[in-house]
C-alpha positions in Angstrom: -61.8 33.9 34.8 -58.8 31.2 35.4 -59.5 27.5 34.9 -61.0 27.2 38.8 -60.9 23.5 38.8 -57.3 23.1 37.7 -55.9 25.7 40.5 -56.8 23.4 43.5 -55.5 20.7 42.1 -58.1 18.4 41.8 -56.9 14.5 41.4 -58.3 12.3 38.6 -59.9 9.4 40.1 -59.2 5.3 38.8 -62.0 3.4 38.2 -62.2 1.7 41.3 -62.3 4.8 43.3 -65.2 6.0 40.9 -67.2 2.9 41.4 -66.9 3.1 45.2 -68.3 6.8 45.6 -71.9 5.7 45.2 -71.3 2.8 47.6 -70.0 5.3 50.2 -73.1 7.9 49.7 -75.3 4.7 49.9 -73.1 3.9 53.3 -73.7 7.6 54.4 -77.7 7.3 54.0 -77.8 4.1 55.6 -75.9 5.6 58.8 -78.3 8.7 58.9 -81.5 6.7 59.0 -79.6 4.4 61.4 -78.9 7.5 63.8 -82.5 8.9 63.4 -84.4 5.6 64.3 -81.9 5.3 67.5 -81.4 9.0 68.0 -85.1 8.7 69.8 -83.5 6.7 72.5 -79.8 8.5 72.6 -78.2 9.3 76.0 -75.6 11.5 77.2 -73.1 10.6 75.3 -74.9 12.2 72.2 -75.8 15.9 71.5 -78.7 17.2 72.9 -80.5 18.2 69.8 -81.9 15.5 67.5 -81.0 17.0 64.3 -77.4 17.7 65.3 -77.8 14.0 66.6 -78.2 12.8 62.9 -76.3 15.3 61.1 -73.3 14.6 63.4 -73.5 10.8 62.5 -74.1 11.3 58.8 -70.7 13.7 58.7 -68.7 11.4 60.7 -69.4 8.6 58.5 -68.3 10.4 55.7 -65.2 11.6 56.9 -64.0 7.7 57.5 -65.8 6.7 54.7 -64.3 8.8 52.0 -60.7 9.3 51.0 -59.2 12.4 50.8 -58.7 12.1 46.7 -62.9 11.1 46.5 -63.7 14.0 48.5 -61.8 16.3 46.4 -63.2 15.1 43.1 -66.6 15.4 44.3 -66.1 18.8 45.8 -66.2 22.4 44.3 -62.9 24.2 44.5 -62.5 27.5 46.8 -62.8 29.8 43.8 -65.6 28.0 42.7 -67.4 28.4 46.2 -66.3 32.1 45.9 -67.8 32.9 42.7 -70.8 30.9 43.1 -71.7 32.8 46.4 -70.5 36.6 45.1 -72.5 36.1 42.1 -75.9 34.7 44.2 -75.2 37.6 46.1 -75.4 40.2 43.4 -71.4 41.0 44.7 -68.4 41.8 42.5 -66.1 39.3 42.8 -62.2 40.6 43.8 -59.4 38.0 43.1 -55.7 38.9 44.0 -52.8 36.6 42.8 -50.3 35.9 45.7 -46.7 34.2 46.4 -46.4 30.6 46.0 -48.8 30.2 43.6 -51.9 30.7 45.0 -54.5 34.0 45.2 -56.5 35.4 47.7 -60.4 36.5 47.8 -61.9 40.0 48.7 -65.3 40.5 50.7 -66.3 43.8 51.7 -64.7 47.0 50.3 -61.0 46.4 49.5 -60.3 50.1 50.9 -61.9 49.2 54.3 -60.1 50.7 57.3 -59.8 47.2 58.8 -59.0 44.0 57.5 -59.3 40.2 58.6 -57.2 37.5 56.9 -58.8 34.3 57.1 -57.8 30.9 56.9 -60.3 28.4 56.5 -60.2 24.9 57.8 -63.1 22.1 57.3 -65.7 23.1 54.5 -69.6 22.7 55.0 -71.4 19.4 54.7 -75.1 19.2 55.1 -76.9 22.0 53.8 -78.9 22.1 56.9 -79.8 19.4 59.7 -82.4 17.7 58.7 -85.4 17.3 60.5 -86.8 13.9 61.7 -89.3 13.5 59.0 -87.1 14.2 56.5 -84.5 12.1 57.3 -84.5 9.7 54.2 -84.2 12.9 51.7 -81.0 13.8 52.5 -78.9 15.1 49.4 -75.9 13.0 49.8 -74.4 14.5 46.7 -74.2 18.0 48.3 -73.0 16.8 51.4 -70.2 14.8 50.4 -67.5 17.2 50.9 -67.2 16.2 54.3 -63.3 16.3 54.6 -61.1 18.9 56.3 -57.6 19.1 57.8 -55.4 20.9 55.0 -57.1 18.7 52.4 -60.4 20.5 51.5 -61.2 23.6 49.9 -63.5 26.3 51.4 -66.9 26.3 50.6 -70.2 28.3 50.4 -70.6 28.1 54.3 -67.3 30.2 54.8 -68.0 32.9 52.6 -71.8 33.1 53.5 -70.6 33.3 57.2 -68.0 36.1 56.5 -70.3 38.4 54.0 -73.1 38.1 56.8 -70.5 38.9 59.4 -68.9 42.0 57.9 -72.2 43.3 56.9 -73.5 43.4 60.5 -70.4 45.0 61.9 -70.4 47.4 59.0 -74.1 48.5 59.8 -73.0 49.3 63.3 -70.8 51.9 61.8 -67.5 49.8 61.5 -65.1 49.4 58.5 -64.1 46.2 57.5 -63.3 43.6 55.0 -62.0 40.2 54.9 -59.2 38.9 52.7 -59.7 35.0 51.9 -56.2 33.3 51.0 -56.2 30.1 49.2 -53.8 27.2 50.3 -52.4 24.2 48.2 -54.3 21.3 49.5 -52.8 18.3 50.9 -51.4 15.8 49.9 -50.7 17.7 46.6 -48.3 20.0 48.8 -47.5 19.1 52.1 -46.1 21.0 55.6 -44.6 24.0 55.9 -46.0 25.1 52.1 -49.4 26.3 53.4 -48.1 28.1 56.5 -45.5 29.4 53.7 -48.5 30.6 51.6 -50.5 32.0 54.7 -47.1 34.0 55.6 -47.6 35.4 52.0 -51.0 36.3 52.4 -50.1 38.5 55.4 -47.3 40.0 53.6 -49.2 40.9 50.8 -51.8 43.0 53.3 -48.9 44.7 54.9 -46.7 45.2 51.8 -48.6 45.7 48.5 -51.3 47.0 50.5 -49.6 49.1 52.7 -51.7 48.5 55.9 -50.6 49.0 59.4 -50.3 45.9 61.2 -52.5 47.5 64.3 -55.5 47.6 61.5 -55.2 43.7 60.5 -56.7 40.6 62.6 -55.7 37.0 61.5 -57.8 34.2 62.1 -59.0 30.8 61.2 -61.0 27.5 62.2 -59.7 24.2 62.4 -56.9 23.6 60.3 -56.8 27.3 59.5 -56.5 28.3 63.1 -53.7 26.0 63.1 -52.2 28.3 60.3 -53.0 31.4 62.6 -51.5 30.4 65.3 -48.6 29.2 63.7 -48.3 32.6 61.6 -48.6 34.3 64.9 -45.6 32.2 66.1 -43.4 32.7 63.0 -43.6 36.3 63.7 -41.7 36.2 66.7 -39.8 32.7 66.6 -39.4 32.5 62.4 -40.0 29.0 60.8 -36.4 28.4 59.5 -37.3 27.5 55.9 -39.7 30.6 56.1 -38.7 34.5 55.2 -39.2 36.7 58.3 -41.8 39.4 58.8 -40.8 42.4 60.8 -43.7 44.0 62.0 -44.0 47.7 62.8 -46.9 47.2 65.5 -48.5 44.4 66.9 -51.6 42.8 64.8 -54.9 44.0 66.2 -55.9 40.2 67.0 -55.5 36.7 66.4 -58.1 34.0 66.8 -59.0 30.7 66.2 -62.2 28.5 65.8 -61.8 24.9 67.1 -57.8 25.2 66.3 -56.5 21.9 65.6 -52.9 22.5 67.2 -52.0 19.2 68.6 -52.0 16.3 66.5 -51.9 13.8 69.4 -55.0 11.7 70.4 -54.0 10.9 73.7 -56.7 13.3 75.4 -60.0 12.2 77.3 -62.4 14.4 74.7 -61.7 12.0 72.1 -63.6 9.3 74.0 -66.5 11.6 75.7 -67.2 13.3 73.0 -66.6 10.6 70.0 -70.3 10.4 69.3 -71.1 14.0 69.9 -68.9 15.4 67.3 -68.7 15.7 63.4 -64.7 14.6 63.3 -63.4 11.4 64.3 -59.7 10.4 65.4 -59.7 8.1 62.4 -60.1 11.3 60.0 -57.6 13.5 61.8 -54.8 10.4 61.6 -55.3 10.5 57.9 -55.5 14.3 57.5 -52.2 14.7 59.8 -50.0 12.3 57.9 -51.5 13.8 54.4 -50.1 17.1 55.7 -46.9 16.4 57.2 -46.1 13.5 54.7 -44.0 11.6 57.1 -42.1 14.4 58.9 -42.3 14.9 62.4 -44.5 17.5 64.4 -42.9 20.6 65.4 -43.5 23.9 66.8 -45.1 25.4 63.8 -47.1 22.4 62.3 -48.9 21.8 65.6 -48.4 25.0 67.7 -49.5 23.6 71.1 -45.9 21.7 71.1 -43.8 25.2 71.5 -43.3 26.2 74.9 -45.2 28.5 76.7 -42.0 31.2 77.0 -42.4 31.3 72.8 -45.8 32.7 73.3 -45.0 35.5 76.0 -43.8 38.2 72.9 -46.7 37.3 70.5 -47.0 40.0 68.0 -50.9 40.7 68.5 -52.5 42.8 70.9 -55.2 40.3 71.8 -55.8 36.5 71.1 -59.5 34.7 71.0 -59.7 30.9 71.2 -62.8 29.3 70.4 -64.0 25.8 70.9 -67.2 23.7 71.4 -68.0 21.7 74.4 -68.8 18.7 72.4 -65.9 18.3 70.1 -63.0 15.6 70.4 -60.5 18.7 70.1 -61.4 20.2 73.1 -59.0 18.5 75.3 -55.8 20.1 73.5 -57.4 23.3 72.8 -58.1 23.7 76.6 -54.5 22.7 77.0 -53.4 25.1 74.5 -55.4 28.2 76.0 -54.1 27.3 79.6 -50.3 27.5 78.1 -51.0 30.8 76.2 -52.9 32.7 79.5 -49.8 31.6 81.6 -47.5 34.0 79.6 -49.6 36.2 77.6 -52.6 37.5 79.9 -54.7 39.4 76.8 -56.0 35.6 75.9 -59.8 34.7 76.1 -61.2 31.5 76.0 -64.8 30.6 75.3 -66.3 27.3 75.3 -69.8 27.0 73.4 -72.2 24.8 74.8 -73.3 21.8 73.4 -71.5 23.2 70.0 -69.8 20.2 68.0 -66.5 21.4 65.9 -67.1 24.6 63.8 -70.8 24.1 64.7 -71.5 27.4 62.9 -70.4 26.0 59.9 -71.9 22.5 60.2 -74.9 22.0 62.4 -75.7 25.6 62.8 -75.1 26.6 59.5 -77.5 29.4 58.1 -78.5 30.0 61.6 -79.9 33.9 62.0 -79.0 34.1 65.6 -75.7 32.3 65.0 -73.9 30.3 67.7 -72.7 31.0 71.0 -68.8 31.2 69.7 -69.8 32.8 66.7 -71.4 35.9 68.5 -68.5 35.9 70.8 -66.4 36.1 67.8 -68.4 39.1 66.3 -68.2 40.9 69.6 -64.5 40.6 69.9 -63.9 41.7 66.2 -66.1 44.6 66.9 -63.8 45.9 70.0 -60.6 45.4 68.0 -61.7 48.1 65.6 
């Protein structure tokens, strides 16, 4: 196996950056304890579930306190997490090289009739929501990877979620696998590199694997949801710096969990959900700056910027957008869903009650019943097969 630590370009920290790490860990612990105490008297501006309140407070502290470089340094890389999960589950890894200096990871049978191409966003953080009596024992080391926005690798929660989902679907008589491309992290690479790599992954599935587009579903969460929608836009309105793909048929479907489709923060949800969500406006500003690297936003870096008529001829049979009622991105996602529905009637938009950003990977990670949005995704995918 290749040197998986170097493939994701993990930065080498300076002396003071390393010295600051235990201070950052201590800050998260203090804020978690404070949230546990004050959470007993929380109001409507906080999550309804106590453990979600404490978990969200801890994650918000991490995303604001640690730099992108520190978080990347402390976190497992995408290939490390993939190999660890498949080994733990007794599965065989299957890795393929992709264009533009990256690779992709298979889950399920590579020969399956249908395939989901999935672009990841933020990784998991806390291994599980702490109970009130366990807040003092939160393992900060295992939760230090709270970053996202094109800047952090995928971790175990992503791979576990998809292995479980395809097992459920295949047990129901379907035949599906998941292809999980890796993209180069920001700021080591900046826009449009990640979109070019996302397009390369689709080109591999359609070309090298010889699959019909009607058997392919594309999706992602958060920053990965951005890539899924940007790729869909590229199919009908090609990015000027990225080679076009001509489809023989429409994709079976495109979905996006909590897609980060607009980088502006002038939305009411940024205020109303500020203490309900796990991400912050400050962190989003840092991530978007790392991704764009001084470039202005455009229709592909922020898909909601594209005019409504650009989505009228979207090369997919169905679109699914998923969001949580407690996330700060709810406003721009709602606006984006309204735009899509105005010209592409086969768009479904689901808002999960009392769900924060990517709740299925964070506060509800490992839940057997899943979240409202994860259950809706499973039903939607099954209907596309």
